[in-house]
C-alpha positions as CSV (number, residue, x, y, z in Angstrom):
1,M,0.0,-0.2,0.1
2,S,1.1,3.3,-0.7
3,K,2.4,5.6,2.5
4,N,1.1,8.7,-0.1
5,Q,-2.7,9.2,1.9
6,A,-2.7,13.0,0.5
7,T,-6.5,12.9,-0.9
8,D,-6.5,13.7,-5.1
9,T,-9.0,16.3,-6.3
10,T,-12.2,15.6,-8.5
11,G,-11.1,16.6,-11.4
12,I,-14.5,18.0,-11.8
13,P,-15.2,22.3,-12.0
14,A,-16.8,23.7,-8.8
15,G,-20.5,24.4,-9.0
16,N,-23.4,22.4,-9.6
17,G,-24.2,20.4,-12.7
18,F,-23.2,17.0,-14.4
19,S,-20.6,15.9,-16.3
20,L,-22.2,14.7,-19.4
21,G,-20.9,11.7,-21.7
22,L,-22.2,12.8,-25.2
23,G,-22.3,9.7,-27.9
24,L,-22.9,11.1,-31.1
25,T,-22.6,8.3,-33.0
26,N,-21.1,5.1,-33.2
27,D,-19.8,5.6,-36.9
28,C,-15.8,5.6,-37.1
29,N,-13.5,5.5,-39.8
30,L,-11.3,2.5,-37.8
31,T,-12.3,-1.1,-36.6
32,C,-10.3,-1.4,-33.8
33,A,-10.4,-5.1,-32.1
34,H,-11.0,-4.0,-28.8
35,C,-13.6,-1.1,-29.7
36,Y,-16.9,-1.2,-27.1
37,R,-19.3,0.6,-30.0
38,D,-22.1,-0.8,-31.3
39,T,-21.2,-1.9,-34.7
40,D,-25.0,-3.4,-35.9
41,R,-25.9,-0.4,-37.2
42,I,-24.7,3.4,-37.1
43,D,-26.6,5.8,-35.2
44,H,-26.6,9.5,-34.2
45,L,-27.6,11.8,-31.3
46,S,-29.1,15.2,-33.4
47,L,-29.2,18.4,-32.5
48,A,-32.2,18.5,-31.3
49,D,-31.2,15.4,-29.1
50,V,-28.6,17.4,-27.2
51,R,-31.0,20.6,-26.7
52,R,-33.3,18.4,-25.2
53,I,-30.5,16.9,-22.6
54,C,-29.2,20.0,-22.2
55,D,-32.6,21.1,-21.1
56,S,-33.4,18.4,-18.7
57,V,-30.5,18.6,-16.7
58,P,-27.6,21.4,-15.9
59,V,-24.7,20.2,-17.8
60,R,-21.1,21.1,-16.0
61,S,-19.2,19.9,-18.9
62,V,-19.7,17.4,-21.9
63,N,-17.2,14.8,-23.1
64,L,-17.8,13.6,-26.8
65,G,-16.8,10.3,-27.0
66,T,-17.9,6.6,-28.3
67,G,-17.5,6.7,-32.3
68,E,-16.0,9.3,-34.6
69,N,-17.4,12.6,-33.9
70,G,-16.1,14.5,-37.0
71,L,-18.4,11.3,-39.5
72,H,-21.4,13.0,-37.6
73,P,-23.1,14.4,-40.1
74,D,-24.2,17.7,-37.8
75,F,-21.3,17.2,-35.4
76,R,-19.6,21.0,-36.0
77,A,-23.1,22.6,-35.4
78,I,-23.8,20.9,-32.5
79,L,-19.9,21.6,-31.4
80,R,-20.8,25.4,-31.9
81,Y,-24.5,24.8,-29.8
82,L,-22.1,23.5,-26.7
83,R,-20.4,27.0,-27.3
84,D,-22.8,29.1,-27.4
85,R,-24.3,28.0,-24.1
86,G,-20.9,28.2,-22.5
87,I,-20.3,24.2,-21.5
88,T,-17.0,23.1,-21.5
89,T,-16.5,20.5,-23.6
90,A,-13.8,18.1,-24.5
91,L,-13.5,15.2,-27.2
92,T,-11.9,11.6,-27.5
93,S,-10.4,10.8,-30.8
94,N,-8.6,8.5,-33.1
95,G,-7.1,11.6,-34.6
96,Y,-9.8,12.2,-37.9
97,T,-12.2,14.3,-35.7
98,A,-9.7,17.1,-35.6
99,T,-8.8,17.2,-38.9
100,V,-12.1,18.1,-40.2
101,L,-12.2,21.0,-37.4
102,S,-10.7,24.5,-38.4
103,D,-8.4,25.7,-36.0
104,E,-11.1,27.9,-34.6
105,E,-13.6,25.2,-34.1
106,L,-10.5,23.0,-32.2
107,G,-10.1,26.3,-29.8
108,W,-13.9,25.7,-28.8
109,L,-12.5,22.5,-26.9
110,T,-11.2,22.2,-23.8
111,D,-9.4,18.9,-24.1
112,L,-8.5,16.9,-27.0
113,E,-7.9,13.1,-26.4
114,F,-6.0,11.0,-28.5
115,S,-6.8,7.3,-28.6
116,I,-3.0,6.0,-28.4
117,D,-2.5,1.8,-27.4
118,F,1.1,1.5,-28.3
119,A,4.3,3.5,-27.7
120,T,5.7,2.7,-31.4
121,E,4.4,3.5,-34.9
122,A,4.7,0.3,-36.5
123,E,2.4,-0.9,-33.2
124,Q,-0.4,1.6,-33.3
125,D,-0.4,1.5,-37.0
126,L,-0.7,-2.3,-36.7
127,W,-3.6,-2.0,-34.5
128,R,-5.6,0.9,-35.4
129,G,-4.3,1.1,-39.2
130,P,-1.8,2.6,-41.4
131,G,-1.0,6.4,-40.9
132,N,-3.2,7.0,-37.7
133,W,0.6,7.6,-35.6
134,R,1.3,9.9,-38.3
135,M,-2.4,11.9,-37.8
136,V,-2.2,11.5,-34.2
137,F,0.6,13.2,-33.6
138,E,0.2,15.9,-36.7
139,Q,-2.9,16.6,-34.5
140,M,-1.9,16.7,-31.4
141,A,1.0,19.5,-32.4
142,R,-2.0,21.7,-34.5
143,A,-4.4,21.0,-31.1
144,Q,-1.2,22.5,-28.8
145,K,-0.7,25.7,-31.0
146,V,-4.4,26.6,-30.6
147,G,-4.0,26.6,-26.9
148,V,-6.1,23.0,-26.3
149,A,-5.0,20.7,-23.6
150,V,-4.4,17.6,-25.0
151,T,-4.0,14.3,-23.1
152,I,-2.9,10.4,-24.8
153,V,-5.7,8.0,-23.4
154,A,-4.8,4.2,-23.6
155,V,-6.6,0.9,-22.8
156,M,-5.2,-1.2,-20.5
157,M,-5.0,-4.7,-21.8
158,R,-3.5,-7.9,-22.1
159,T,-1.7,-7.0,-25.1
160,N,-0.3,-3.6,-23.8
161,Y,-0.2,-3.4,-19.8
162,D,3.8,-3.7,-19.4
163,K,4.4,-1.1,-22.5
164,L,1.8,1.1,-20.7
165,A,4.7,2.8,-18.6
166,E,7.1,4.1,-22.1
167,L,3.7,5.2,-23.1
168,S,3.6,7.9,-20.6
169,R,6.7,8.5,-21.1
170,L,5.9,9.5,-24.7
171,A,3.2,11.3,-23.8
172,A,5.5,13.5,-21.4
173,K,7.7,14.0,-24.2
174,H,4.7,15.9,-26.2
175,R,3.8,17.9,-23.3
176,A,0.6,15.9,-23.3
177,N,-1.0,14.1,-19.8
178,F,-2.2,10.3,-19.9
179,R,-5.1,8.8,-18.8
180,V,-5.2,5.1,-18.9
181,N,-9.3,3.0,-18.4
182,V,-8.6,-0.6,-18.0
183,Y,-10.4,-2.9,-20.2
184,Q,-13.9,-3.8,-20.0
185,P,-14.9,-7.3,-21.6
186,V,-18.4,-5.2,-23.4
187,K,-18.2,-7.5,-26.5
188,T,-15.3,-9.6,-26.3
189,D,-12.7,-11.4,-23.3
190,A,-10.3,-11.5,-25.5
191,F,-8.1,-8.7,-24.1
192,S,-9.3,-8.8,-20.5
193,L,-6.6,-8.7,-17.8
194,N,-5.6,-11.2,-15.4
195,Y,-4.9,-10.3,-12.0
196,E,-1.2,-10.1,-12.4
197,Q,-1.1,-8.0,-15.6
198,F,-3.6,-5.5,-14.0
199,W,-1.6,-5.1,-10.6
200,T,1.8,-5.5,-12.7
201,G,0.6,-2.7,-15.2
202,F,-0.4,-0.2,-12.1
203,K,2.7,-0.7,-10.8
204,M,4.9,0.3,-13.6
205,L,3.1,3.1,-14.4
206,F,3.3,4.5,-10.7
207,E,6.8,4.2,-11.2
208,S,7.2,6.2,-14.2
209,C,4.9,9.0,-14.1
210,P,3.1,11.3,-11.4
211,L,-0.5,10.4,-10.8
212,A,-3.0,13.2,-10.8
213,I,-6.1,11.4,-10.6
214,C,-7.1,8.1,-9.5
215,G,-10.7,6.8,-10.1
216,E,-10.1,2.7,-10.4
217,P,-12.0,1.6,-6.9
218,I,-9.8,-0.6,-5.6
219,V,-6.3,1.2,-6.7
220,R,-7.9,4.0,-5.0
221,A,-8.4,2.3,-1.7
222,L,-5.0,1.1,-1.8
223,L,-3.2,4.9,-2.3
224,G,-5.2,5.6,0.6
225,F,-7.6,8.2,-0.9
226,E,-11.0,9.2,0.2
227,F,-14.2,8.2,-1.6
228,P,-14.9,10.7,-4.1
229,S,-17.7,13.1,-4.2
230,S,-18.0,12.8,-7.5
231,G,-18.7,9.6,-10.2
232,C,-20.8,7.3,-11.9
233,G,-24.5,7.1,-11.5
234,R,-24.0,10.4,-8.9
235,T,-22.5,13.6,-10.7
236,T,-22.2,12.1,-14.4
237,I,-24.5,11.0,-17.1
238,R,-24.1,9.0,-20.6
239,V,-26.3,8.8,-23.3
240,T,-25.8,6.6,-26.3
241,P,-25.9,6.8,-30.1
242,K,-29.5,4.8,-29.5
243,R,-30.6,7.5,-26.7
244,E,-30.4,5.3,-24.0
245,V,-29.4,7.1,-20.7
246,L,-26.8,5.6,-18.5
247,P,-24.8,6.0,-15.5
248,C,-21.7,4.5,-17.1
249,V,-20.6,4.1,-20.4
250,Y,-19.8,0.3,-19.9
251,W,-23.1,-0.5,-18.0
252,A,-24.9,-3.2,-19.3
253,K,-28.6,-2.6,-18.5
254,R,-30.2,-0.3,-20.8
255,N,-33.6,0.7,-19.5
256,L,-33.7,4.1,-19.4
257,G,-34.4,6.8,-22.3
258,L,-34.6,10.4,-23.2
259,A,-37.7,10.5,-21.9
260,E,-36.9,9.5,-18.7
261,L,-34.7,11.9,-18.4
262,E,-36.4,14.8,-19.9
263,R,-39.6,13.2,-16.8
264,C,-36.9,13.0,-14.1
265,G,-34.4,15.6,-14.8
266,P,-31.3,15.9,-12.5
267,A,-33.1,13.5,-10.1
268,I,-33.0,11.0,-12.5
269,V,-29.7,10.0,-10.8
270,N,-31.9,9.0,-7.6
271,S,-33.9,6.4,-9.8
272,P,-33.5,2.4,-9.1
273,A,-31.6,2.1,-12.5
274,F,-28.9,4.6,-11.3
275,R,-28.5,3.6,-7.6
276,E,-28.1,0.1,-8.8
277,L,-24.6,1.0,-9.0
278,D,-24.3,1.5,-5.4
279,S,-24.9,-2.1,-4.9
280,I,-22.0,-3.9,-2.6
281,P,-21.1,-7.4,-2.5
282,Q,-22.0,-9.2,0.5
283,F,-18.0,-10.3,0.4
284,C,-17.0,-6.8,0.9
285,R,-18.9,-5.5,3.2
286,D,-16.5,-6.1,6.4
287,C,-13.4,-5.1,4.4
288,R,-11.8,-1.6,5.9
289,F,-11.4,-0.3,2.6
290,V,-15.5,-0.7,1.7
291,D,-15.7,3.0,2.6
292,V,-13.6,4.2,-1.0
293,C,-13.8,0.2,-2.9
294,R,-17.6,0.2,-2.5
295,G,-16.8,-3.5,-4.3
296,G,-14.7,-2.3,-7.2
297,C,-16.0,-1.0,-10.2
298,P,-19.7,-2.0,-10.9
299,S,-19.9,-2.2,-14.5
300,R,-16.7,-4.7,-14.2
301,R,-18.6,-6.8,-11.9
302,L,-22.0,-6.9,-13.7
303,L,-20.1,-7.9,-16.9
304,R,-18.1,-10.4,-15.3
305,G,-21.2,-12.3,-13.6
306,G,-23.0,-10.1,-11.3
307,L,-23.0,-6.8,-8.9
308,D,-23.2,-9.3,-6.4
309,L,-19.5,-10.3,-7.2
310,P,-16.4,-8.6,-5.5
311,D,-14.2,-6.7,-8.4
312,E,-12.1,-9.6,-9.6
313,F,-8.9,-7.6,-8.9
314,C,-9.6,-7.2,-5.3
315,P,-6.9,-9.4,-3.3
316,F,-9.0,-10.4,-0.7
317,A,-11.4,-11.9,-3.2
318,A,-8.1,-13.4,-5.1
319,G,-6.5,-14.3,-2.1
320,K,-3.2,-12.6,-2.7
321,P,-1.4,-10.2,-0.3
322,L,-1.9,-6.1,-0.6
323,P,0.2,-5.3,-3.4
324,T,2.9,-2.4,-2.7
325,F,3.7,0.4,-4.8
326,T,4.1,4.1,-4.1
327,S,2.8,7.7,-5.8
328,R,3.9,10.7,-6.7
329,A,1.8,13.7,-6.9
330,G,1.1,15.2,-10.4
331,S,-1.1,17.9,-12.2
332,S,-3.8,19.1,-9.4
333,R,-5.7,20.7,-13.0
334,Q,-9.1,19.6,-13.8
335,F,-10.0,17.0,-16.3
336,P,-13.3,16.4,-17.7
337,K,-12.9,12.6,-17.6
338,A,-12.2,12.6,-13.9
339,G,-14.9,11.4,-12.4
340,T,-17.3,10.0,-14.9
341,A,-15.6,6.7,-15.3
342,C,-13.4,4.7,-13.2
343,T,-10.2,6.1,-15.4
344,T,-6.3,7.1,-14.0
345,V,-5.0,10.3,-15.4
346,F,-0.9,11.1,-14.7
347,G,0.1,13.8,-15.6
348,A,3.2,16.3,-14.4
349,R,2.5,19.5,-12.7
350,E,3.3,22.5,-14.8
351,D,5.3,25.5,-13.5
352,G,2.0,27.5,-12.6
353,E,0.8,24.4,-10.2
354,R,4.5,24.0,-8.4
355,K,3.9,25.0,-4.9
356,G,6.8,27.6,-3.4
C-alpha cells in the first residue's frame, strides 16, 4: 500500500451540474478489435436531442466520445451549440475528427484526447490502421498550437499492460497528459487482464509518472484516497447514440431513455437504475477499504457475472497479499473525464501549479 495518503482532487469544476458523456455517433473510420461501440447499425444523436438533454439537466461539462464525431453529419453544429451555451467541452478521437475542424473550431475545445495504445508507430498502425500514428501526432501539435490541452488515452489490455509506462513517457515528451482505462469485456473477453497483469501494469505506471487522478476503486483505496464526491451514477450521465441514458458508459443494463431524462431531470440519479451502482457485495461489507472501494467497479462486476460478486482485481477476493506500490503527486488541474469513469490520469505538474 502507498504511504502517500494525500487526497486527490475530483478533477471536476466546482459548482452545480452534471458531467455529461455524449455518444453523438457510433460511426467510425476504424475497426479496432478492442472497441466497445455497437457495430450492428449506425445511430446518431441529433442537435435536437442534444438540446433536449441540456434542457433537462444542468450541464457542467461535456465529453464527446463513443464513435468518431467527425463522421456525424451535424457534429460542427452541435459543437457550436455547446460553445454558444458556455459548456466546457472535451473530445476523444482517433485523430480523424480533429482533421475536419478548423483552427477556430478546434479552439472551442477545452481538452482533446487522442487514443493511442502502443508507444511505437509500427505497433500503433498495426493495431489501428496505417497512418494513424502520424495523423495523431500532427493533430496533437496543431491542437497545442491553438491552446487546447492534450491527453493521450490508452486502454490497459493484456496486449499492452507492460508497455504503458513507455507510452506515458512518450506523452510527457509531447507535453501531453496520459489517461488509462482498464479494458472492459463489453463485447469480448479476448483482451481482458488477469489479476497479475492488472497490478503489474499499475505498478509500472506509478513508478514511471506522477499521478493526477485515480478513479479505479480498488487502486484508489490502496493509495489511501477518500471516496470521491463525484463519479458514475452520482454526478455523471451518459447518453448513447441510441438515446439510452446510462450511469456509466460500460453499464450493460439499458432501460432508460431521453423521455425518462426529461421527466426526471436531475433526479434521474436517484432512480433505481442509477442507484443500482451503489450495490456492495456481501463479501466486501466488512472490509476495511469498503468505504472507498465500494466493491470495485460495478460495471466490471456486472459484465463479469453480477453485482453481488467482488471485483476480480480485489486482493482479498483473489486470496493474494496486498500489492505494494507508491505514487508521486502530479498535476492538480481539472480533467473533464475525472469522476465520470473508473479512469486514471497521469501528468506532471506545470510551472503554474508548483508550490513555493
